[in-house]
DRENMAR-153721 format. One line per 2 residues: number of its first residue (from 1); for each residue x, z, y of C-alpha. Coordinates in Angstrom, 1 decimal, decimal comma. Layout:
<kekols>
NUM	X/Z/Y  ...
</kekols>
This chain:
<kekols>
1	82,5/65,2/162,5  78,7/64,7/163,0
3	76,1/66,7/161,4  75,3/63,9/158,9
5	77,1/60,9/157,5  75,0/58,1/156,2
7	76,6/55,6/153,8  74,5/52,4/153,6
9	74,0/50,3/150,5  73,8/46,5/150,8
11	70,1/46,3/150,1  69,3/48,5/153,1
13	70,9/46,1/155,5  69,5/43,0/153,8
15	66,1/44,5/154,0  66,4/45,4/157,7
17	69,6/44,7/159,7  68,4/47,1/162,4
19	69,0/49,9/159,8  72,5/50,1/161,4
21	71,0/51,7/164,5  68,2/53,8/162,8
23	70,2/57,0/162,3  70,3/58,3/165,9
25	73,3/60,5/166,7  74,8/60,5/163,2
27	77,7/58,6/161,7  76,8/55,4/159,8
29	79,3/54,2/157,3  79,3/50,7/155,9
31	81,7/50,3/152,9  83,8/47,1/152,9
33	82,3/46,1/149,6  78,9/45,9/151,3
35	80,3/43,4/153,8  81,6/41,4/150,8
37	78,2/41,4/149,2  76,4/40,4/152,4
39	78,9/37,5/152,8  77,5/36,0/149,6
41	74,0/35,7/151,1  74,7/34,2/154,6
43	74,6/30,5/153,8  70,9/30,2/152,7
45	67,8/29,5/154,7  65,6/32,3/153,4
47	64,9/35,7/155,0  67,7/37,4/153,1
49	70,2/34,9/154,4  69,0/35,2/158,0
51	69,3/39,0/157,7  72,8/38,6/156,4
53	73,8/36,5/159,3  72,2/39,0/161,7
55	74,2/41,8/160,3  77,4/39,8/160,9
57	76,4/39,3/164,5  75,7/43,0/165,0
59	79,0/44,1/163,5  80,9/41,4/165,5
61	79,3/42,7/168,8  80,4/46,3/167,8
63	83,9/45,1/167,0  84,3/43,9/170,6
65	83,5/47,5/171,7  86,1/49,3/169,6
67	87,7/49,5/166,2  85,2/49,4/163,4
69	87,6/51,1/160,9  87,7/54,2/163,2
71	84,1/54,0/164,3  82,3/52,5/167,3
73	80,1/54,8/169,4  76,4/53,7/169,8
75	74,0/54,1/172,7  72,1/56,8/170,7
77	75,3/59,0/170,5  76,2/58,1/166,9
79	79,0/56,2/165,4  79,0/53,0/163,2
81	82,1/52,6/161,0  83,2/50,0/158,4
83	85,5/51,6/155,9  87,9/50,0/153,4
85	88,7/53,3/151,7  87,9/53,4/147,9
87	89,4/56,7/147,0  87,4/59,2/145,0
89	87,9/62,6/143,7  89,5/63,1/140,2
91	86,3/64,5/138,8  84,2/61,6/140,2
93	86,6/58,9/138,8  85,9/60,2/135,3
95	82,1/60,0/135,8  81,8/56,4/137,1
97	83,5/53,1/136,4  85,0/51,8/139,6
99	84,7/48,1/138,6  81,1/47,7/139,9
101	80,1/47,3/143,6  77,4/50,0/143,3
103	79,9/52,5/142,0  82,4/51,6/144,7
105	79,7/52,4/147,3  79,0/55,7/145,6
107	82,8/56,3/145,5  82,9/55,8/149,3
109	80,2/58,5/149,7  82,2/60,8/147,5
111	85,4/60,2/149,6  83,6/61,1/152,8
113	82,0/64,2/151,2  85,5/65,4/150,1
115	87,2/64,6/153,4  84,4/66,1/155,6
117	82,9/69,1/153,7  81,3/70,5/156,8
119	79,1/67,4/157,2  76,2/66,4/155,0
121	76,8/63,0/153,3  73,8/60,9/152,4
123	73,8/57,7/150,5  71,0/55,4/151,6
125	69,8/52,8/149,1  66,6/51,0/148,2
127	67,9/50,7/144,6  66,5/53,6/142,5
129	69,3/53,4/139,9  72,0/53,7/142,6
131	70,2/56,9/143,9  70,1/58,3/140,3
133	73,8/57,6/139,8  74,7/59,1/143,1
135	72,8/62,3/142,2  74,6/62,6/138,9
137	78,0/62,9/140,8  76,7/65,3/143,4
139	75,8/62,9/146,2  72,5/63,4/148,1
141	70,8/60,0/148,0  67,6/58,8/149,9
143	65,5/55,7/150,1  65,5/53,9/153,4
145	62,1/54,9/154,8  62,3/53,8/158,4
147	59,5/51,2/157,7  57,5/53,2/155,2
149	54,1/54,8/155,4  52,4/57,7/153,7
151	50,4/55,9/151,0  48,5/59,1/150,0
153	46,8/58,8/153,4  46,6/55,0/153,5
155	44,0/53,9/156,0  41,0/52,5/154,1
157	39,0/51,1/157,1  35,9/53,2/156,5
159	34,7/56,8/156,1  31,6/58,5/154,9
161	29,8/60,9/157,3  26,5/62,8/157,4
163	24,3/62,4/160,4  22,0/65,0/161,9
165	18,2/64,5/161,8  17,9/63,7/165,5
167	20,6/61,0/165,6  19,4/59,6/162,3
169	15,9/59,2/163,8  17,3/57,5/166,9
171	19,3/55,1/164,8  16,1/53,8/163,2
173	15,0/52,4/166,5  18,3/51,5/168,1
175	21,2/49,2/167,4  23,7/52,0/168,2
177	24,3/55,7/168,7  26,9/57,6/170,7
179	29,8/58,6/168,5  29,4/62,2/167,3
181	32,5/62,2/165,1  36,2/62,7/165,9
183	39,4/60,8/164,9  37,8/57,4/164,4
185	40,0/54,3/164,8  38,9/51,1/166,6
187	36,6/49,0/164,3  36,5/51,6/161,6
189	33,3/51,6/159,6  31,2/54,7/159,1
191	28,9/54,9/156,1  26,1/57,1/157,3
193	23,7/59,3/155,3  21,0/61,5/156,8
195	20,9/65,2/156,3  18,9/65,8/153,1
197	18,5/62,1/152,4  21,6/60,9/150,6
199	19,9/57,7/149,4  19,2/56,7/153,0
201	22,5/54,9/153,8  23,5/52,7/156,8
203	26,8/51,0/157,7  28,0/51,3/161,3
205	31,1/50,1/163,0  33,0/52,1/165,7
207	33,5/50,5/169,1  36,4/52,4/170,8
209	35,8/50,9/174,2  32,3/52,3/174,5
211	32,8/55,2/172,0  29,6/54,2/170,2
213	28,7/53,3/166,6  26,9/50,0/166,2
215	25,0/48,5/163,3  26,7/45,5/161,7
217	25,8/42,4/163,7  28,2/39,7/162,6
219	27,3/39,9/158,9  23,7/40,8/158,2
221	23,3/39,4/154,7  23,4/35,7/155,5
223	25,2/33,1/153,3  28,8/32,6/154,3
225	29,8/29,2/153,0  27,7/29,6/149,9
227	28,4/33,3/149,1  26,9/36,7/150,1
229	28,4/40,2/149,9  28,0/42,0/146,6
231	28,7/45,5/147,8  29,1/47,4/151,1
233	32,8/47,0/151,2  32,4/43,2/151,2
235	29,7/43,5/153,9  32,1/45,4/156,1
237	34,9/42,9/155,4  32,7/40,0/156,3
239	31,6/41,7/159,5  35,3/41,8/160,6
241	36,1/38,3/159,3  33,1/36,7/161,3
243	33,9/38,6/164,5  35,9/36,3/166,8
245	37,0/39,2/169,0  39,0/40,7/166,0
247	42,2/38,7/166,0  43,9/40,4/163,0
249	42,0/41,4/159,8  43,7/42,9/156,8
251	42,1/43,1/153,4  43,7/45,2/150,7
253	42,5/46,0/147,2  43,1/45,4/143,5
255	42,6/42,1/141,7  39,1/40,8/141,5
257	37,6/42,6/144,6  37,1/39,3/146,4
259	39,7/39,5/149,2  40,9/35,9/149,1
261	37,4/34,5/148,4  35,9/36,3/151,4
263	38,7/35,3/153,7  38,5/31,6/152,8
265	34,7/31,6/153,0  34,8/33,1/156,5
267	37,5/30,7/157,5  35,6/27,6/156,3
269	32,5/28,8/158,0  34,3/29,3/161,3
271	36,1/25,9/161,1  33,7/23,6/159,4
273	30,2/25,0/160,2  30,7/26,7/163,6
275	33,7/24,6/164,8  35,1/27,8/166,3
277	38,7/27,0/165,3  40,4/23,6/164,8
279	41,9/24,3/161,4  42,0/26,7/158,5
281	45,7/27,3/157,6  46,3/29,1/154,2
283	49,7/30,2/153,2  51,3/32,6/150,7
285	54,8/33,8/149,7  56,4/31,9/146,9
287	57,1/34,5/144,2  56,6/33,7/140,5
289	55,0/36,0/137,9  57,5/36,2/135,1
291	60,4/33,8/134,7  60,8/31,2/137,4
293	60,1/27,6/136,4  63,1/26,4/138,5
295	63,3/23,1/140,3  60,0/21,2/140,8
297	59,9/17,5/141,4  58,0/15,7/144,2
299	57,3/16,0/147,9  56,6/19,3/149,7
301	52,9/19,3/148,8  53,6/18,6/145,1
303	56,2/21,3/144,9  53,9/23,8/146,6
305	50,8/23,0/144,4  51,6/25,4/141,5
307	52,0/28,3/144,0  48,7/27,4/145,7
309	46,6/27,2/142,5  44,8/30,5/143,2
311	43,7/29,1/146,5  42,5/25,9/144,9
313	40,5/28,0/142,4  38,7/29,8/145,2
315	38,2/26,6/147,2  36,5/25,0/144,1
317	34,1/27,9/143,8  33,2/27,8/147,5
319	32,8/24,1/147,8  30,6/24,0/144,7
321	28,4/26,8/146,0  28,2/25,3/149,5
323	27,2/21,9/148,3  24,6/23,4/146,0
325	22,9/25,3/148,8  23,1/22,4/151,3
327	20,1/20,2/152,1  19,4/17,4/149,5
329	22,4/18,4/147,3  21,6/15,7/144,7
331	21,8/12,9/147,3  25,0/14,1/148,9
333	28,6/13,3/147,9  30,4/16,4/146,7
335	33,2/17,3/149,1  36,7/18,0/147,7
337	39,6/19,9/148,8  41,4/16,7/149,6
339	38,5/15,6/151,8  38,8/18,8/153,9
341	42,6/18,3/154,2  42,1/14,6/155,2
343	39,6/15,5/157,8  42,1/18,0/159,3
345	39,9/21,1/158,5  42,3/22,6/156,0
347	46,1/22,9/155,8  48,1/24,6/153,0
349	51,5/25,5/154,2  54,4/27,3/152,5
351	55,5/30,4/154,5  59,0/28,9/154,4
353	57,9/26,4/157,1  55,8/28,9/159,3
355	58,9/30,2/161,1  59,2/28,7/164,6
357	55,7/27,2/164,7  53,1/28,1/167,3
359	49,5/28,0/165,9  46,8/28,0/168,6
361	43,0/27,8/167,9  43,4/28,3/164,1
363	42,1/30,6/161,4  45,2/31,7/159,4
365	45,1/33,3/156,0  48,2/34,9/154,6
367	47,5/35,6/150,9  49,6/38,0/148,7
369	50,9/39,6/152,0  52,2/42,6/150,1
371	55,2/40,5/149,0  56,4/40,3/152,7
373	58,8/42,7/154,3  57,8/44,3/157,6
375	60,2/42,0/159,4  58,7/38,9/157,7
377	55,2/40,2/158,6  56,2/40,5/162,2
379	57,5/36,9/162,1  54,2/35,6/160,7
381	51,9/37,4/163,1  53,9/36,3/166,1
383	53,1/32,7/165,1  49,6/33,2/166,3
385	48,8/31,3/169,5  45,8/31,5/171,9
387	42,4/31,9/170,2  44,0/32,3/166,7
389	42,7/34,7/164,1  45,1/36,0/161,4
391	43,8/37,4/158,1  46,1/39,2/155,7
393	45,1/39,8/152,0  46,9/41,5/149,2
395	47,3/44,3/146,7  49,9/46,9/147,7
397	50,3/47,8/144,0  51,2/44,3/142,9
399	54,7/43,9/144,3  56,9/41,0/143,0
401	59,8/41,4/145,4  62,8/43,7/144,7
403	63,2/46,7/147,1  59,6/46,4/148,3
405	57,0/48,9/147,2  53,5/50,2/148,0
407	54,8/52,1/151,0  57,4/49,7/152,5
409	55,8/46,3/152,1  54,7/44,3/155,2
411	51,0/44,6/154,5  50,9/48,4/154,2
413	53,1/48,8/157,2  51,0/46,4/159,3
415	47,8/48,2/158,4  49,1/51,6/159,3
417	50,9/50,6/162,5  48,1/48,5/163,9
419	45,1/50,5/163,0  44,8/51,9/166,5
421	44,4/48,5/168,2  41,0/47,3/169,4
423	41,6/43,7/168,2  42,6/44,7/164,7
425	40,4/45,6/161,7  41,1/46,6/158,1
427	39,1/47,1/154,9  40,2/48,4/151,5
429	38,1/46,9/148,7  37,8/49,0/145,6
431	34,9/47,6/143,6  35,8/44,6/141,4
433	33,4/41,7/141,4  35,3/39,0/139,5
435	34,1/40,0/136,0  33,7/43,1/133,9
437	36,9/42,2/131,9  39,0/41,7/135,1
439	37,7/45,0/136,5  38,7/46,8/133,2
441	42,2/45,3/133,3  42,7/46,3/137,0
443	41,5/49,9/136,2  43,6/50,6/133,1
445	46,9/48,6/133,6
</kekols>
């Protein structure tokens, strides 16, 4: 037998159908109960159902190449096998009840461990309780981490460095300096202090093409649809949002740091004031906090309204501030969200209907992006057409979807995988600006 035997849980394949081929030259075992569970999901229209159908197609293609029960060789030198065996050892049968699918999957791992003692058997599951139960009966269990990142080293988008006296002097009279630091990513910000002058701080942005550090030029303190940055993190974020050469911007941070407000303000500025894009498209995953309300009456817009209420709240703030700072605000009719939608400036779209679309010349904001899987994130980003900018906002610690966490959600994975690209920028916002109470709650809960 192979050096390792990986027994896959249902949630691994539903999360990523390509997991079948992620274990190189080892043996991958899919218990028949996993196929039965996957069969229950295949008729829907959501991502889970599409993945279930894709797994069926993969296995059907393998079936044509050999007998799945015996194992079909793969191009990587491994074997993929579907097993109907539910036998377990006598000791294991006393420890777990075999009337639950999770336990049947664990039982399959126990069977292979007993039959092939020279091989290491690993149960792969994204369900922590399954991993715990497997461990209690002597099965080594792991999370599926093919699409995970090291969150302890999560890219923040900026760093702090001290500059020598000579370069600090040059920076006072120049818009840029040659990069004296190592290991900077494209569009990474550097918060500069001078030697011996910690209070003298400047924010620079790294240009990888020229290997230089430039002073912020896209945001220099001006109003952005009625708002201004309240801290250096927001200044950096706005500099990315207002730069048309940056095609993908990701903003992460806890609640109240201004991620969504900044993104919408920049989007409205680019669409309404500068006419740089034809439309601002805002979307977010539909995931309730607490118990779901169930069926909602009405058309698509009416059904979607409850999920978009946070967007409406931010829009109300921005439209009010923008009108107040415009010329002759008393003699001017207050614009509403409906006005912007009627004029074609704004579109609120459920992510359900994004698949298959091509969106050129648009400013797209995906809010609560941490509730997307890496595969869903790929689907969203690939909707971007020519001259389109995509902005992702979210908090990796606020996950509402089972089997996603801070290291495996689409937002975190996108930040880490794309940080080396010249058309991509990221900023992590730490300082809360919503209110003292909101900041307190984000800190302690």
